[in-house]
N, CA, C and O atoms as a GROMACS GRO file, in nm:
protein
  472
    1UNK      N    1  26.436   6.235  14.673
    1UNK     CA    2  26.433   6.165  14.798
    1UNK      C    3  26.454   6.264  14.910
    1UNK      O    4  26.562   6.323  14.921
    2UNK      N    5  26.357   6.284  14.993
    2UNK     CA    6  26.371   6.374  15.106
    2UNK      C    7  26.397   6.293  15.230
    2UNK      O    8  26.307   6.226  15.281
    3UNK      N    9  26.519   6.298  15.281
    3UNK     CA   10  26.558   6.221  15.398
    3UNK      C   11  26.620   6.315  15.500
    3UNK      O   12  26.740   6.341  15.495
    4UNK      N   13  26.539   6.368  15.594
    4UNK     CA   14  26.587   6.470  15.684
    4UNK      C   15  26.685   6.422  15.790
    4UNK      O   16  26.777   6.497  15.823
    5UNK      N   17  26.672   6.302  15.846
    5UNK     CA   18  26.761   6.260  15.953
    5UNK      C   19  26.884   6.190  15.896
    5UNK      O   20  26.882   6.135  15.786
    6UNK      N   21  26.992   6.194  15.973
    6UNK     CA   22  27.117   6.134  15.928
    6UNK      C   23  27.101   5.985  15.905
    6UNK      O   24  27.156   5.930  15.810
    7UNK      N   25  27.026   5.918  15.993
    7UNK     CA   26  27.007   5.773  15.979
    7UNK      C   27  26.938   5.740  15.847
    7UNK      O   28  26.968   5.639  15.785
    8UNK      N   29  26.846   5.825  15.806
    8UNK     CA   30  26.772   5.796  15.684
    8UNK      C   31  26.842   5.847  15.558
    8UNK      O   32  26.786   5.840  15.449
    9UNK      N   33  26.964   5.898  15.572
    9UNK     CA   34  27.040   5.943  15.456
    9UNK      C   35  27.140   5.837  15.411
    9UNK      O   36  27.240   5.867  15.346
   10UNK      N   37  27.110   5.713  15.447
   10UNK     CA   38  27.192   5.599  15.408
   10UNK      C   39  27.124   5.526  15.293
   10UNK      O   40  27.001   5.513  15.290
   11UNK      N   41  27.204   5.479  15.199
   11UNK     CA   42  27.153   5.397  15.088
   11UNK      C   43  27.224   5.263  15.095
   11UNK      O   44  27.345   5.256  15.113
   12UNK      N   45  27.146   5.158  15.080
   12UNK     CA   46  27.200   5.022  15.080
   12UNK      C   47  27.192   4.969  14.938
   12UNK      O   48  27.088   4.978  14.873
   13UNK      N   49  27.303   4.913  14.889
   13UNK     CA   50  27.310   4.853  14.757
   13UNK      C   51  27.309   4.701  14.773
   13UNK      O   52  27.391   4.645  14.845
   14UNK      N   53  27.216   4.635  14.705
   14UNK     CA   54  27.206   4.490  14.711
   14UNK      C   55  27.238   4.436  14.572
   14UNK      O   56  27.164   4.461  14.476
   15UNK      N   57  27.348   4.363  14.562
   15UNK     CA   58  27.395   4.317  14.432
   15UNK      C   59  27.390   4.165  14.417
   15UNK      O   60  27.418   4.112  14.310
   16UNK      N   61  27.353   4.094  14.524
   16UNK     CA   62  27.347   3.949  14.522
   16UNK      C   63  27.208   3.901  14.559
   16UNK      O   64  27.130   3.974  14.620
   17UNK      N   65  27.178   3.778  14.522
   17UNK     CA   66  27.052   3.714  14.559
   17UNK      C   67  27.068   3.657  14.699
   17UNK      O   68  27.066   3.536  14.719
   18UNK      N   69  27.085   3.746  14.794
   18UNK     CA   70  27.109   3.709  14.932
   18UNK      C   71  27.223   3.791  14.988
   18UNK      O   72  27.259   3.895  14.932
   19UNK      N   73  27.280   3.743  15.098
   19UNK     CA   74  27.386   3.819  15.164
   19UNK      C   75  27.505   3.727  15.186
   19UNK      O   76  27.491   3.616  15.238
   20UNK      N   77  27.622   3.772  15.147
   20UNK     CA   78  27.744   3.695  15.166
   20UNK      C   79  27.768   3.599  15.051
   20UNK      O   80  27.697   3.599  14.951
   21UNK      N   81  27.869   3.518  15.069
   21UNK     CA   82  27.906   3.417  14.970
   21UNK      C   83  27.897   3.282  15.037
   21UNK      O   84  27.989   3.239  15.107
   22UNK      N   85  27.785   3.214  15.017
   22UNK     CA   86  27.763   3.084  15.079
   22UNK      C   87  27.655   3.013  14.999
   22UNK      O   88  27.621   3.054  14.888
   23UNK      N   89  27.599   2.906  15.056
   23UNK     CA   90  27.491   2.839  14.986
   23UNK      C   91  27.368   2.930  14.987
   23UNK      O   92  27.352   3.011  15.078
   24UNK      N   93  27.281   2.918  14.887
   24UNK     CA   94  27.166   3.008  14.873
   24UNK      C   95  27.076   3.014  14.996
   24UNK      O   96  27.024   3.121  15.029
   25UNK      N   97  27.057   2.904  15.063
   25UNK     CA   98  26.970   2.903  15.181
   25UNK      C   99  27.024   2.996  15.290
   25UNK      O  100  26.950   3.074  15.349
   26UNK      N  101  27.154   2.986  15.317
   26UNK     CA  102  27.215   3.073  15.418
   26UNK      C  103  27.214   3.218  15.372
   26UNK      O  104  27.187   3.308  15.452
   27UNK      N  105  27.244   3.244  15.245
   27UNK     CA  106  27.239   3.381  15.194
   27UNK      C  107  27.101   3.443  15.215
   27UNK      O  108  27.091   3.559  15.254
   28UNK      N  109  26.996   3.367  15.189
   28UNK     CA  110  26.860   3.417  15.207
   28UNK      C  111  26.827   3.439  15.354
   28UNK      O  112  26.762   3.538  15.389
   29UNK      N  113  26.873   3.349  15.442
   29UNK     CA  114  26.850   3.366  15.586
   29UNK      C  115  26.916   3.494  15.636
   29UNK      O  116  26.858   3.570  15.713
   30UNK      N  117  27.039   3.516  15.590
   30UNK     CA  118  27.113   3.635  15.635
   30UNK      C  119  27.047   3.764  15.589
   30UNK      O  120  27.032   3.858  15.668
   31UNK      N  121  27.007   3.770  15.463
   31UNK     CA  122  26.946   3.894  15.412
   31UNK      C  123  26.810   3.919  15.477
   31UNK      O  124  26.774   4.033  15.504
   32UNK      N  125  26.735   3.811  15.502
   32UNK     CA  126  26.605   3.824  15.570
   32UNK      C  127  26.625   3.880  15.711
   32UNK      O  128  26.552   3.969  15.754
   33UNK      N  129  26.724   3.827  15.782
   33UNK     CA  130  26.753   3.875  15.917
   33UNK      C  131  26.798   4.022  15.915
   33UNK      O  132  26.755   4.101  15.998
   34UNK      N  133  26.883   4.055  15.820
   34UNK     CA  134  26.932   4.193  15.806
   34UNK      C  135  26.816   4.291  15.786
   34UNK      O  136  26.806   4.391  15.857
   35UNK      N  137  26.730   4.260  15.689
   35UNK     CA  138  26.617   4.349  15.661
   35UNK      C  139  26.522   4.356  15.781
   35UNK      O  140  26.472   4.464  15.813
   36UNK      N  141  26.497   4.244  15.847
   36UNK     CA  142  26.407   4.243  15.962
   36UNK      C  143  26.464   4.327  16.076
   36UNK      O  144  26.390   4.399  16.143
   37UNK      N  145  26.594   4.318  16.099
   37UNK     CA  146  26.656   4.399  16.204
   37UNK      C  147  26.651   4.548  16.172
   37UNK      O  148  26.637   4.630  16.263
   38UNK      N  149  26.663   4.583  16.045
   38UNK     CA  150  26.645   4.724  16.008
   38UNK      C  151  26.509   4.774  16.053
   38UNK      O  152  26.496   4.882  16.109
   39UNK      N  153  26.407   4.693  16.026
   39UNK     CA  154  26.270   4.729  16.067
   39UNK      C  155  26.256   4.733  16.218
   39UNK      O  156  26.208   4.831  16.275
   40UNK      N  157  26.298   4.625  16.284
   40UNK     CA  158  26.281   4.613  16.428
   40UNK      C  159  26.353   4.723  16.504
   40UNK      O  160  26.302   4.773  16.604
   41UNK      N  161  26.471   4.761  16.458
   41UNK     CA  162  26.552   4.862  16.526
   41UNK      C  163  26.524   5.003  16.478
   41UNK      O  164  26.586   5.099  16.524
   42UNK      N  165  26.431   5.016  16.384
   42UNK     CA  166  26.394   5.147  16.327
   42UNK      C  167  26.515   5.219  16.268
   42UNK      O  168  26.528   5.341  16.278
   43UNK      N  169  26.604   5.142  16.206
   43UNK     CA  170  26.720   5.198  16.137
   43UNK      C  171  26.692   5.190  15.988
   43UNK      O  172  26.746   5.105  15.917
   44UNK      N  173  26.607   5.279  15.943
   44UNK     CA  174  26.560   5.273  15.806
   44UNK      C  175  26.645   5.358  15.714
   44UNK      O  176  26.663   5.478  15.738
   45UNK      N  177  26.698   5.299  15.609
   45UNK     CA  178  26.773   5.377  15.510
   45UNK      C  179  26.677   5.459  15.425
   45UNK      O  180  26.557   5.434  15.423
   46UNK      N  181  26.732   5.556  15.355
   46UNK     CA  182  26.650   5.633  15.261
   46UNK      C  183  26.608   5.544  15.144
   46UNK      O  184  26.496   5.554  15.095
   47UNK      N  185  26.700   5.457  15.101
   47UNK     CA  186  26.672   5.371  14.985
   47UNK      C  187  26.752   5.242  14.993
   47UNK      O  188  26.858   5.235  15.054
   48UNK      N  189  26.696   5.141  14.930
   48UNK     CA  190  26.768   5.017  14.904
   48UNK      C  191  26.762   4.998  14.753
   48UNK      O  192  26.654   4.992  14.695
   49UNK      N  193  26.879   4.988  14.692
   49UNK     CA  194  26.888   4.974  14.547
   49UNK      C  195  26.928   4.831  14.513
   49UNK      O  196  27.025   4.778  14.567
   50UNK      N  197  26.853   4.770  14.424
   50UNK     CA  198  26.877   4.632  14.384
   50UNK      C  199  26.925   4.629  14.239
   50UNK      O  200  26.858   4.682  14.150
   51UNK      N  201  27.041   4.568  14.216
   51UNK     CA  202  27.088   4.550  14.080
   51UNK      C  203  27.169   4.422  14.071
   51UNK      O  204  27.195   4.356  14.172
   52UNK      N  205  27.208   4.385  13.949
   52UNK     CA  206  27.271   4.254  13.922
   52UNK      C  207  27.178   4.146  13.978
   52UNK      O  208  27.056   4.158  13.965
   53UNK      N  209  27.233   4.041  14.039
   53UNK     CA  210  27.148   3.934  14.091
   53UNK      C  211  27.061   3.978  14.209
   53UNK      O  212  26.969   3.906  14.248
   54UNK      N  213  27.088   4.094  14.265
   54UNK     CA  214  27.007   4.146  14.374
   54UNK      C  215  26.862   4.168  14.336
   54UNK      O  216  26.775   4.165  14.423
   55UNK      N  217  26.834   4.189  14.208
   55UNK     CA  218  26.695   4.212  14.166
   55UNK      C  219  26.607   4.090  14.192
   55UNK      O  220  26.485   4.102  14.200
   56UNK      N  221  26.668   3.973  14.204
   56UNK     CA  222  26.589   3.851  14.231
   56UNK      C  223  26.515   3.860  14.364
   56UNK      O  224  26.413   3.794  14.382
   57UNK      N  225  26.565   3.941  14.456
   57UNK     CA  226  26.504   3.953  14.588
   57UNK      C  227  26.371   4.028  14.587
   57UNK      O  228  26.295   4.018  14.683
   58UNK      N  229  26.341   4.101  14.481
   58UNK     CA  230  26.214   4.174  14.474
   58UNK      C  231  26.114   4.103  14.384
   58UNK      O  232  26.006   4.156  14.356
   59UNK      N  233  26.149   3.985  14.338
   59UNK     CA  234  26.066   3.912  14.241
   59UNK      C  235  25.994   3.794  14.304
   59UNK      O  236  26.027   3.750  14.414
   60UNK      N  237  25.896   3.743  14.234
   60UNK     CA  238  25.819   3.627  14.278
   60UNK      C  239  25.912   3.517  14.327
   60UNK      O  240  26.014   3.489  14.265
   61UNK      N  241  25.875   3.456  14.437
   61UNK     CA  242  25.953   3.347  14.493
   61UNK      C  243  26.061   3.391  14.591
   61UNK      O  244  26.123   3.306  14.655
   62UNK      N  245  26.084   3.520  14.604
   62UNK     CA  246  26.184   3.570  14.697
   62UNK      C  247  26.137   3.547  14.841
   62UNK      O  248  26.020   3.569  14.872
   63UNK      N  249  26.227   3.504  14.928
   63UNK     CA  250  26.191   3.484  15.068
   63UNK      C  251  26.181   3.613  15.149
   63UNK      O  252  26.147   3.609  15.268
   64UNK      N  253  26.210   3.728  15.087
   64UNK     CA  254  26.208   3.854  15.162
   64UNK      C  255  26.105   3.954  15.110
   64UNK      O  256  26.111   4.072  15.145
   65UNK      N  257  26.012   3.909  15.030
   65UNK     CA  258  25.910   4.001  14.975
   65UNK      C  259  25.834   4.074  15.085
   65UNK      O  260  25.818   4.196  15.079
   66UNK      N  261  25.788   4.001  15.185
   66UNK     CA  262  25.705   4.063  15.290
   66UNK      C  263  25.783   4.167  15.371
   66UNK      O  264  25.730   4.275  15.397
   67UNK      N  265  25.905   4.136  15.410
   67UNK     CA  266  25.982   4.234  15.486
   67UNK      C  267  26.016   4.355  15.399
   67UNK      O  268  26.022   4.467  15.449
   68UNK      N  269  26.038   4.334  15.269
   68UNK     CA  270  26.061   4.447  15.179
   68UNK      C  271  25.935   4.533  15.166
   68UNK      O  272  25.944   4.655  15.160
   69UNK      N  273  25.820   4.469  15.163
   69UNK     CA  274  25.693   4.546  15.160
   69UNK      C  275  25.679   4.631  15.286
   69UNK      O  276  25.635   4.746  15.281
   70UNK      N  277  25.718   4.574  15.400
   70UNK     CA  278  25.711   4.648  15.526
   70UNK      C  279  25.808   4.767  15.524
   70UNK      O  280  25.773   4.876  15.567
   71UNK      N  281  25.928   4.744  15.474
   71UNK     CA  282  26.024   4.854  15.464
   71UNK      C  283  25.971   4.964  15.373
   71UNK      O  284  25.982   5.083  15.405
   72UNK      N  285  25.913   4.926  15.261
   72UNK     CA  286  25.857   5.024  15.168
   72UNK      C  287  25.743   5.100  15.234
   72UNK      O  288  25.731   5.221  15.217
   73UNK      N  289  25.658   5.030  15.309
   73UNK     CA  290  25.547   5.095  15.379
   73UNK      C  291  25.596   5.194  15.484
   73UNK      O  292  25.526   5.289  15.517
   74UNK      N  293  25.718   5.172  15.536
   74UNK     CA  294  25.777   5.263  15.634
   74UNK      C  295  25.850   5.380  15.567
   74UNK      O  296  25.909   5.463  15.636
   75UNK      N  297  25.845   5.386  15.434
   75UNK     CA  298  25.902   5.501  15.363
   75UNK      C  299  26.036   5.476  15.298
   75UNK      O  300  26.095   5.570  15.242
   76UNK      N  301  26.087   5.353  15.302
   76UNK     CA  302  26.214   5.323  15.236
   76UNK      C  303  26.190   5.308  15.086
   76UNK      O  304  26.104   5.230  15.045
   77UNK      N  305  26.265   5.380  15.006
   77UNK     CA  306  26.253   5.370  14.861
   77UNK      C  307  26.328   5.245  14.815
   77UNK      O  308  26.446   5.227  14.846
   78UNK      N  309  26.258   5.160  14.742
   78UNK     CA  310  26.320   5.040  14.686
   78UNK      C  311  26.335   5.061  14.537
   78UNK      O  312  26.236   5.068  14.465
   79UNK      N  313  26.457   5.073  14.491
   79UNK     CA  314  26.486   5.102  14.351
   79UNK      C  315  26.541   4.975  14.287
   79UNK      O  316  26.638   4.916  14.335
   80UNK      N  317  26.479   4.934  14.177
   80UNK     CA  318  26.513   4.808  14.111
   80UNK      C  319  26.561   4.838  13.969
   80UNK      O  320  26.494   4.909  13.894
   81UNK      N  321  26.676   4.784  13.933
   81UNK     CA  322  26.737   4.809  13.804
   81UNK      C  323  26.662   4.742  13.689
   81UNK      O  324  26.653   4.619  13.682
   82UNK      N  325  26.609   4.823  13.601
   82UNK     CA  326  26.535   4.774  13.485
   82UNK      C  327  26.624   4.694  13.390
   82UNK      O  328  26.582   4.591  13.338
   83UNK      N  329  26.746   4.740  13.367
   83UNK     CA  330  26.838   4.670  13.278
   83UNK      C  331  26.863   4.529  13.329
   83UNK      O  332  26.865   4.434  13.251
   84UNK      N  333  26.882   4.515  13.458
   84UNK     CA  334  26.907   4.384  13.519
   84UNK      C  335  26.784   4.293  13.507
   84UNK      O  336  26.795   4.175  13.474
   85UNK      N  337  26.667   4.351  13.535
   85UNK     CA  338  26.543   4.272  13.522
   85UNK      C  339  26.527   4.220  13.380
   85UNK      O  340  26.494   4.104  13.359
   86UNK      N  341  26.550   4.307  13.282
   86UNK     CA  342  26.539   4.266  13.142
   86UNK      C  343  26.640   4.157  13.108
   86UNK      O  344  26.606   4.058  13.045
   87UNK      N  345  26.763   4.176  13.150
   87UNK     CA  346  26.869   4.079  13.120
   87UNK      C  347  26.838   3.941  13.179
   87UNK      O  348  26.866   3.838  13.116
   88UNK      N  349  26.781   3.940  13.300
   88UNK     CA  350  26.751   3.814  13.368
   88UNK      C  351  26.612   3.760  13.336
   88UNK      O  352  26.573   3.654  13.384
   89UNK      N  353  26.535   3.833  13.253
   89UNK     CA  354  26.401   3.789  13.217
   89UNK      C  355  26.303   3.793  13.332
   89UNK      O  356  26.215   3.707  13.342
   90UNK      N  357  26.317   3.892  13.420
   90UNK     CA  358  26.234   3.900  13.540
   90UNK      C  359  26.139   4.020  13.545
   90UNK      O  360  26.079   4.046  13.649
   91UNK      N  361  26.126   4.091  13.436
   91UNK     CA  362  26.046   4.215  13.436
   91UNK      C  363  25.904   4.191  13.487
   91UNK      O  364  25.852   4.274  13.561
   92UNK      N  365  25.843   4.082  13.449
   92UNK     CA  366  25.704   4.055  13.487
   92UNK      C  367  25.692   3.993  13.626
   92UNK      O  368  25.580   3.968  13.672
   93UNK      N  369  25.803   3.968  13.693
   93UNK     CA  370  25.801   3.901  13.823
   93UNK      C  371  25.819   3.995  13.942
   93UNK      O  372  25.817   3.949  14.056
   94UNK      N  373  25.836   4.124  13.918
   94UNK     CA  374  25.860   4.220  14.026
   94UNK      C  375  25.737   4.228  14.116
   94UNK      O  376  25.624   4.245  14.069
   95UNK      N  377  25.759   4.215  14.246
   95UNK     CA  378  25.652   4.217  14.345
   95UNK      C  379  25.653   4.342  14.434
   95UNK      O  380  25.552   4.376  14.495
   96UNK      N  381  25.766   4.409  14.441
   96UNK     CA  382  25.779   4.524  14.530
   96UNK      C  383  25.887   4.617  14.475
   96UNK      O  384  25.979   4.573  14.406
   97UNK      N  385  25.875   4.746  14.506
   97UNK     CA  386  25.976   4.842  14.464
   97UNK      C  387  25.938   4.917  14.338
   97UNK      O  388  25.836   4.890  14.274
   98UNK      N  389  26.023   5.014  14.305
   98UNK     CA  390  26.006   5.097  14.187
   98UNK      C  391  26.110   5.057  14.084
   98UNK      O  392  26.230   5.064  14.112
   99UNK      N  393  26.066   5.016  13.969
   99UNK     CA  394  26.159   4.981  13.862
   99UNK      C  395  26.213   5.111  13.804
   99UNK      O  396  26.137   5.198  13.761
  100UNK      N  397  26.343   5.123  13.804
  100UNK     CA  398  26.408   5.243  13.754
  100UNK      C  399  26.533   5.206  13.677
  100UNK      O  400  26.557   5.090  13.644
  101UNK      N  401  26.610   5.306  13.650
  101UNK     CA  402  26.733   5.284  13.575
  101UNK      C  403  26.855   5.311  13.660
  101UNK      O  404  26.845   5.346  13.777
  102UNK      N  405  26.970   5.295  13.598
  102UNK     CA  406  27.095   5.321  13.668
  102UNK      C  407  27.102   5.467  13.712
  102UNK      O  408  27.164   5.498  13.814
  103UNK      N  409  27.039   5.556  13.638
  103UNK     CA  410  27.034   5.697  13.679
  103UNK      C  411  26.968   5.715  13.815
  103UNK      O  412  27.011   5.799  13.894
  104UNK      N  413  26.863   5.637  13.843
  104UNK     CA  414  26.795   5.645  13.972
  104UNK      C  415  26.886   5.595  14.085
  104UNK      O  416  26.885   5.650  14.195
  105UNK      N  417  26.963   5.492  14.056
  105UNK     CA  418  27.056   5.438  14.156
  105UNK      C  419  27.168   5.539  14.182
  105UNK      O  420  27.206   5.561  14.297
  106UNK      N  421  27.220   5.599  14.077
  106UNK     CA  422  27.324   5.701  14.093
  106UNK      C  423  27.271   5.819  14.172
  106UNK      O  424  27.340   5.871  14.260
  107UNK      N  425  27.150   5.862  14.143
  107UNK     CA  426  27.090   5.974  14.216
  107UNK      C  427  27.078   5.943  14.365
  107UNK      O  428  27.109   6.027  14.449
  108UNK      N  429  27.033   5.822  14.397
  108UNK     CA  430  27.022   5.782  14.537
  108UNK      C  431  27.158   5.784  14.606
  108UNK      O  432  27.170   5.828  14.720
  109UNK      N  433  27.261   5.737  14.536
  109UNK     CA  434  27.395   5.735  14.593
  109UNK      C  435  27.446   5.876  14.619
  109UNK      O  436  27.506   5.902  14.724
  110UNK      N  437  27.425   5.967  14.526
  110UNK     CA  438  27.474   6.103  14.541
  110UNK      C  439  27.403   6.178  14.652
  110UNK      O  440  27.461   6.267  14.714
  111UNK      N  441  27.277   6.144  14.676
  111UNK     CA  442  27.203   6.211  14.783
  111UNK      C  443  27.235   6.154  14.920
  111UNK      O  444  27.204   6.215  15.022
  112UNK      N  445  27.295   6.037  14.923
  112UNK     CA  446  27.324   5.971  15.050
  112UNK      C  447  27.446   6.028  15.119
  112UNK      O  448  27.540   6.073  15.054
  113UNK      N  449  27.444   6.024  15.251
  113UNK     CA  450  27.563   6.056  15.328
  113UNK      C  451  27.650   5.932  15.344
  113UNK      O  452  27.771   5.942  15.360
  114UNK      N  453  27.586   5.814  15.339
  114UNK     CA  454  27.658   5.689  15.354
  114UNK      C  455  27.596   5.586  15.260
  114UNK      O  456  27.474   5.578  15.247
  115UNK      N  457  27.682   5.508  15.192
  115UNK     CA  458  27.637   5.401  15.103
  115UNK      C  459  27.696   5.270  15.155
  115UNK      O  460  27.817   5.258  15.175
  116UNK      N  461  27.610   5.171  15.175
  116UNK     CA  462  27.649   5.039  15.222
  116UNK      C  463  27.622   4.939  15.110
  116UNK      O  464  27.511   4.935  15.057
  117UNK      N  465  27.721   4.860  15.074
  117UNK     CA  466  27.702   4.756  14.974
  117UNK      C  467  27.699   4.621  15.044
  117UNK      O  468  27.790   4.586  15.119
  118UNK      N  469  27.593   4.546  15.018
  118UNK     CA  470  27.583   4.409  15.075
  118UNK      C  471  27.629   4.308  14.975
  118UNK      O  472  27.628   4.189  15.004
   0.00000   0.00000   0.00000
C-alpha cells in the first residue's frame, strides 16, 4: 500500500453491519453518511478493512455498495476477511473490495499511522 500523504495513511476497521449499536436501519444510515462524507470531504483513508459482521457491508443487498465502489475508484483499498465470509456463508455475495486474509488486515494496520475502528 503506497500512501504518501498523512491523511491517506489512515486505516478504518469495520467490524459491524453498520455503525454504532442501534437498530439496523439507523446503523446503515450512519455508515452510509460516514462513507459519503469521506468522499465528499476528500478525506480518503489508505484502506478500509471489513471483518466479523462488517463483511456484510460489501455483499449483495448492502445499502453502501455504491459509495464503497466510489471509494475504491478513488484509490481506497477495501480489504475483506475471507475467514469471515466463509463463516457467514457470504463468499459468493461479495460485490466490492479485495478478499484477503487476516494477514492483509494486519499489514494494513502496521503500515498505517492511524487506525480507526467503527
